[in-house]
Structures are given as structure tokens and as C-alpha cells.
C-alpha positions in Angstrom: -62.9 -31.2 -11.7 -61.1 -29.2 -9.1 -62.3 -28.1 -5.7 -63.4 -25.4 -6.2 -63.5 -24.9 -9.8 -61.3 -22.1 -11.3 -63.4 -20.5 -13.9 -61.7 -17.2 -14.9 -58.3 -15.6 -14.9 -57.2 -12.1 -16.0 -55.2 -9.0 -15.0 -56.4 -5.8 -13.3 -56.4 -3.3 -16.2 -55.2 0.3 -16.0 -58.8 1.6 -16.7 -60.2 -0.3 -13.7 -58.0 1.8 -11.2 -59.8 4.5 -9.3 -58.6 7.7 -7.6 -57.5 5.6 -4.5 -55.0 3.8 -6.6 -56.7 0.4 -6.5 -59.3 -1.6 -8.6 -62.6 0.4 -8.6 -65.4 -1.3 -6.7 -67.6 -1.7 -9.9 -65.0 -3.7 -11.7 -65.1 -6.4 -9.0 -68.6 -7.0 -10.1 -67.6 -6.9 -13.8 -65.0 -9.6 -13.2 -67.5 -11.8 -11.3 -70.1 -11.2 -14.1 -67.5 -12.2 -16.7 -66.7 -15.4 -14.7 -70.4 -16.3 -14.6 -70.4 -17.2 -18.3 -67.7 -20.0 -17.9 -69.4 -21.1 -14.6 -72.8 -21.7 -16.2 -71.1 -23.5 -19.1 -69.3 -25.7 -16.6 -72.7 -26.5 -15.0 -74.0 -27.4 -18.5 -75.9 -24.2 -19.3 -73.7 -23.2 -22.2 -74.5 -21.4 -25.5 -75.8 -24.6 -27.2 -78.0 -25.3 -24.2 -79.5 -21.8 -24.4 -80.0 -21.9 -28.1 -81.5 -25.4 -28.4 -83.7 -25.2 -25.3 -84.6 -21.4 -25.3 -83.7 -21.5 -21.6 -81.1 -19.6 -19.6 -80.4 -18.4 -16.0 -80.8 -14.9 -14.5 -79.3 -13.6 -11.4 -82.0 -12.8 -8.7 -79.8 -12.0 -5.7 -76.2 -11.1 -5.2 -73.9 -10.2 -2.4 -70.4 -8.8 -3.0 -67.9 -8.4 -0.3 -64.6 -6.5 -0.8 -61.8 -7.9 1.4 -58.5 -6.6 0.0 -57.2 -4.2 -2.5 -56.1 -5.2 -6.0 -53.5 -2.9 -7.7 -53.0 -2.3 -11.4 -51.5 -5.3 -13.2 -52.3 -7.8 -10.5 -53.0 -11.3 -11.8 -56.5 -12.4 -10.7 -58.3 -15.7 -10.7 -62.0 -16.4 -9.9 -63.1 -19.8 -8.5 -66.6 -21.0 -7.9 -68.5 -23.5 -5.7 -72.0 -24.7 -6.1 -73.6 -24.5 -2.6 -77.0 -25.9 -3.4 -80.0 -26.0 -5.9 -83.6 -26.8 -6.2 -86.0 -27.3 -9.2 -85.5 -23.8 -10.6 -82.6 -22.1 -8.7 -79.0 -22.6 -7.9 -76.6 -21.0 -5.3 -73.1 -20.1 -6.1 -70.2 -18.8 -4.1 -67.2 -17.2 -5.9 -63.8 -16.0 -4.7 -61.6 -13.5 -6.5 -58.0 -14.3 -5.7 -54.8 -12.3 -6.2 -53.3 -15.1 -8.4 -49.7 -14.2 -7.5 -50.0 -13.7 -3.7 -52.9 -16.1 -3.2 -55.0 -13.8 -1.0 -58.8 -13.6 -1.4 -59.6 -10.0 -2.6 -63.4 -10.4 -2.8 -66.2 -12.8 -2.6 -69.6 -12.9 -4.5 -72.6 -15.0 -3.4 -75.1 -15.4 -6.2 -78.6 -16.9 -6.5 -79.7 -17.7 -10.1 -83.0 -18.8 -11.5 -83.8 -20.9 -14.6 -85.7 -18.9 -17.2 -87.8 -19.7 -20.2 -86.5 -17.1 -22.7 -89.8 -17.0 -24.6 -92.2 -16.5 -21.7 -89.5 -14.7 -19.5 -90.8 -16.8 -16.5 -89.1 -19.3 -14.3 -89.0 -22.9 -15.4 -87.8 -26.3 -14.1 -84.3 -27.4 -14.9 -84.3 -30.5 -17.1 -83.0 -33.9 -15.7 -79.5 -33.6 -17.3 -78.9 -30.3 -15.6 -80.0 -31.7 -12.2 -77.6 -34.6 -12.8 -74.8 -32.2 -13.4 -75.6 -30.1 -10.3 -75.6 -33.3 -8.2 -72.2 -34.3 -9.7 -70.7 -30.9 -9.0 -72.2 -30.7 -5.5 -71.0 -34.1 -4.6 -67.4 -33.3 -5.7 -67.5 -29.9 -3.9 -69.2 -31.2 -0.8 -65.7 -31.8 0.7 -65.1 -28.0 0.8 -66.0 -26.3 4.0 -68.9 -23.8 3.5 -67.5 -20.3 3.0 -67.8 -18.1 6.1 -69.3 -15.2 4.2 -72.3 -17.3 2.9 -75.6 -15.6 3.9 -73.8 -12.7 5.5 -76.0 -9.9 6.6 -75.1 -6.2 6.5 -75.7 -4.5 9.8 -74.2 -2.0 12.2 -74.4 -1.6 16.0 -77.0 0.8 17.2 -75.9 4.4 17.6 -75.5 5.7 20.2 -74.1 2.5 21.7 -76.7 2.4 24.5 -79.7 2.7 22.1 -81.9 -0.3 21.7 -83.1 -1.5 18.3 
């Protein structure tokens, strides 16, 4: 296991480029969503788990932050950290990196919930998933908490002398 876990690699495709000459905002979410599959599998919630247990996870909250542009053809990598969990939910933080130059292009904070696929209601994680979460969290505990975690969107009041 690495700190944090690299879970996805790819290249910025020509069809992802917008009129500004860089990766369109929507494709950042597509890449993070594509990376979520390998991440959940890494956590033990893979295809076999979903089939045999009729359980999966759904995203219930998400925050994407764009930090730098990615041009066509740029190599990209996504890495993920488990920040916490409880009986039914887990909290993930992902970074999208320009794999050639090493800069962070975007971050994605995600809260996911464990779902019974038959009832479509939340349900408790089984003990083996809790154990896996503990293992991953303990390994990744050495990583400093990302500065963007829990970030709130806000502006200063306008006009500047206005009170909220």
C-alpha cells in the first residue's frame, strides 16, 4: 500500500478539451468518477462484494476544486486517501495530478454511504470492510490532512463595507 494510494492513470483526450484550450470542467468529474471504481475495489467493495452481498456505495456529497489547467495529451494520475469512516459512511479525498510535471490540477472530496441494493436504503458495513478501513486509515494516517478538506465556498460581502 502506498501513501496515498494511486488508483487511476490516463491521458487528457482531445474530446475533453473546451473552447479555452484546456480540459473541460465536466471531465474532471468524469475522471474522478472513473477513479472511484478502483478506489472502492481497493477498499474491499469490488464487483464480487457487490454481487454476493447485494451491497454497494453511493456518493452523497462531493466537492470538486479546480486548481490548474490540464492540456490535451497531458498524462494524469489520481490518488486517494481515506480520511475517516463510521458504521455506514466513508470520507475520501482525491488529487488529480499532472503525472509528467507533478502538480495537483484538481481535488475531489467525497462522502459515500453503504447501500442495500434491494431496499435502496443505507446499511451497516460488515466487519471485514470495517477492518479494511482501519488498515487503510492506519497506513494513511501518516499523511497530513489535505488543506482543501471541508472547504466552504464563500465570497466577501459586496459592497466591501456591507455586513452579512
